[in-house]
Short mmCIF file of the C-alpha atoms (twelve columns), coordinates in Angstrom:
data_MODEL
# 
_entry.id   MODEL 
# 
loop_
_atom_site.group_PDB 
_atom_site.id 
_atom_site.type_symbol 
_atom_site.label_atom_id 
_atom_site.label_alt_id 
_atom_site.label_comp_id 
_atom_site.label_asym_id 
_atom_site.label_seq_id 
_atom_site.Cartn_x 
_atom_site.Cartn_y 
_atom_site.Cartn_z 
_atom_site.pdbx_PDB_model_num 
ATOM 1  C CA . MET A 1  10.228 2.984   24.020  1 
ATOM 2  C CA . ILE A 2  6.699  3.469   22.709  1 
ATOM 3  C CA . ASN A 3  6.981  7.248   23.045  1 
ATOM 4  C CA . TRP A 4  10.274 7.212   21.129  1 
ATOM 5  C CA . TRP A 5  8.702  5.125   18.351  1 
ATOM 6  C CA . TYR A 6  5.751  7.472   17.896  1 
ATOM 7  C CA . ALA A 7  7.996  10.540  18.042  1 
ATOM 8  C CA . LYS A 8  10.166 9.130   15.231  1 
ATOM 9  C CA . MET A 9  7.318  7.806   13.088  1 
ATOM 10 C CA . GLU A 10 5.393  11.075  12.809  1 
ATOM 11 C CA . GLY A 11 5.750  13.520  9.962   1 
ATOM 12 C CA . PRO A 12 8.317  12.738  7.271   1 
ATOM 13 C CA . TRP A 13 9.367  9.478   8.925   1 
ATOM 14 C CA . ALA A 14 5.884  8.023   8.409   1 
ATOM 15 C CA . HIS A 15 6.357  8.675   4.688   1 
ATOM 16 C CA . TYR A 16 9.543  6.594   4.624   1 
ATOM 17 C CA . LEU A 17 7.981  3.843   6.720   1 
ATOM 18 C CA . ALA A 18 5.185  3.609   4.148   1 
ATOM 19 C CA . HIS A 19 7.781  3.297   1.364   1 
ATOM 20 C CA . PHE A 20 9.630  0.567   3.268   1 
ATOM 21 C CA . MET A 21 6.471  -1.420  3.983   1 
ATOM 22 C CA . GLY A 22 5.260  -1.010  0.409   1 
ATOM 23 C CA . GLY A 23 8.530  -2.388  -0.924  1 
ATOM 24 C CA . PHE A 24 8.370  -5.242  1.556   1 
ATOM 25 C CA . MET A 25 4.822  -6.163  0.523   1 
ATOM 26 C CA . ILE A 26 5.486  -5.939  -3.224  1 
ATOM 27 C CA . SER A 27 8.567  -8.128  -2.933  1 
ATOM 28 C CA . THR A 28 6.777  -10.635 -0.699  1 
ATOM 29 C CA . VAL A 29 3.736  -11.076 -2.945  1 
ATOM 30 C CA . VAL A 30 5.612  -11.157 -6.246  1 
ATOM 31 C CA . GLY A 31 8.330  -13.300 -4.672  1 
ATOM 32 C CA . HIS A 32 5.803  -15.915 -3.621  1 
ATOM 33 C CA . LEU A 33 4.087  -15.930 -6.990  1 
ATOM 34 C CA . HIS A 34 7.011  -15.689 -9.412  1 
ATOM 35 C CA . GLY A 35 10.291 -16.129 -7.562  1 
ATOM 36 C CA . LEU A 36 12.382 -14.164 -5.109  1 
ATOM 37 C CA . ILE A 37 14.696 -12.403 -7.540  1 
ATOM 38 C CA . ILE A 38 11.750 -11.345 -9.698  1 
ATOM 39 C CA . GLY A 39 10.032 -9.950  -6.604  1 
ATOM 40 C CA . LEU A 40 13.095 -7.914  -5.683  1 
ATOM 41 C CA . THR A 41 13.560 -6.721  -9.259  1 
ATOM 42 C CA . CYS A 42 9.919  -5.642  -9.509  1 
ATOM 43 C CA . THR A 43 10.235 -3.732  -6.250  1 
ATOM 44 C CA . ILE A 44 13.274 -1.804  -7.472  1 
ATOM 45 C CA . ILE A 45 11.625 -1.022  -10.816 1 
ATOM 46 C CA . ILE A 46 8.353  0.071   -9.200  1 
ATOM 47 C CA . ALA A 47 10.224 2.276   -6.705  1 
ATOM 48 C CA . GLY A 48 12.049 4.049   -9.520  1 
ATOM 49 C CA . LEU A 49 8.936  4.407   -11.649 1 
ATOM 50 C CA . LYS A 50 6.943  5.831   -8.738  1 
ATOM 51 C CA . GLU A 51 9.522  8.563   -8.213  1 
ATOM 52 C CA . LEU A 52 9.651  9.207   -11.979 1 
ATOM 53 C CA . VAL A 53 5.865  9.613   -12.054 1 
ATOM 54 C CA . ASP A 54 6.122  12.034  -9.111  1 
ATOM 55 C CA . LYS A 55 8.632  14.103  -11.067 1 
ATOM 56 C CA . ILE A 56 6.725  14.091  -14.356 1 
ATOM 57 C CA . SER A 57 3.275  14.732  -12.894 1 
ATOM 58 C CA . SER A 58 4.420  17.279  -10.277 1 
ATOM 59 C CA . LYS A 59 1.870  15.750  -7.884  1 
ATOM 60 C CA . GLY A 60 4.497  14.489  -5.465  1 
ATOM 61 C CA . THR A 61 8.024  15.173  -4.380  1 
ATOM 62 C CA . PRO A 62 10.491 12.875  -6.145  1 
ATOM 63 C CA . GLU A 63 13.144 11.637  -3.737  1 
ATOM 64 C CA . VAL A 64 15.974 9.236   -4.418  1 
ATOM 65 C CA . LEU A 65 15.980 8.344   -0.709  1 
ATOM 66 C CA . ALA A 66 12.351 7.216   -0.930  1 
ATOM 67 C CA . ALA A 67 13.198 4.878   -3.823  1 
ATOM 68 C CA . VAL A 68 16.197 3.514   -1.906  1 
ATOM 69 C CA . ILE A 69 14.117 2.885   1.222   1 
ATOM 70 C CA . THR A 70 11.440 1.152   -0.867  1 
ATOM 71 C CA . SER A 71 14.141 -1.048  -2.368  1 
ATOM 72 C CA . PHE A 72 15.505 -1.857  1.097   1 
ATOM 73 C CA . GLY A 73 12.037 -3.058  2.083   1 
ATOM 74 C CA . GLY A 74 12.089 -5.361  -0.921  1 
ATOM 75 C CA . LEU A 75 15.594 -6.520  -0.052  1 
ATOM 76 C CA . LEU A 76 14.524 -7.406  3.485   1 
ATOM 77 C CA . ALA A 77 11.641 -9.489  2.139   1 
ATOM 78 C CA . TYR A 78 14.043 -11.180 -0.288  1 
ATOM 79 C CA . LEU A 79 16.410 -12.045 2.560   1 
ATOM 80 C CA . ILE A 80 13.659 -13.302 4.872   1 
ATOM 81 C CA . LEU A 81 11.985 -15.440 2.211   1 
ATOM 82 C CA . GLY A 82 15.313 -16.786 0.989   1 
ATOM 83 C CA . ILE A 83 16.281 -18.253 4.338   1 
# 
């Protein structure tokens, strides 16, 4: 199981894991401070803006999938905190 995990989390998968965890953390912190729906909304906005900055600055690769995965991280935090 551990070998499978490390095989999947190397390379491009590590990039998506970082997006997911970033979305989770943003939603958790903002959700605790200002409310769950605001935390989720901020996560979605930040995910979109990050990809927009990547496109405008040409310093990164803009990916819709990365923004979606970031938003899913925020959604998971929203669901966990809302229980």
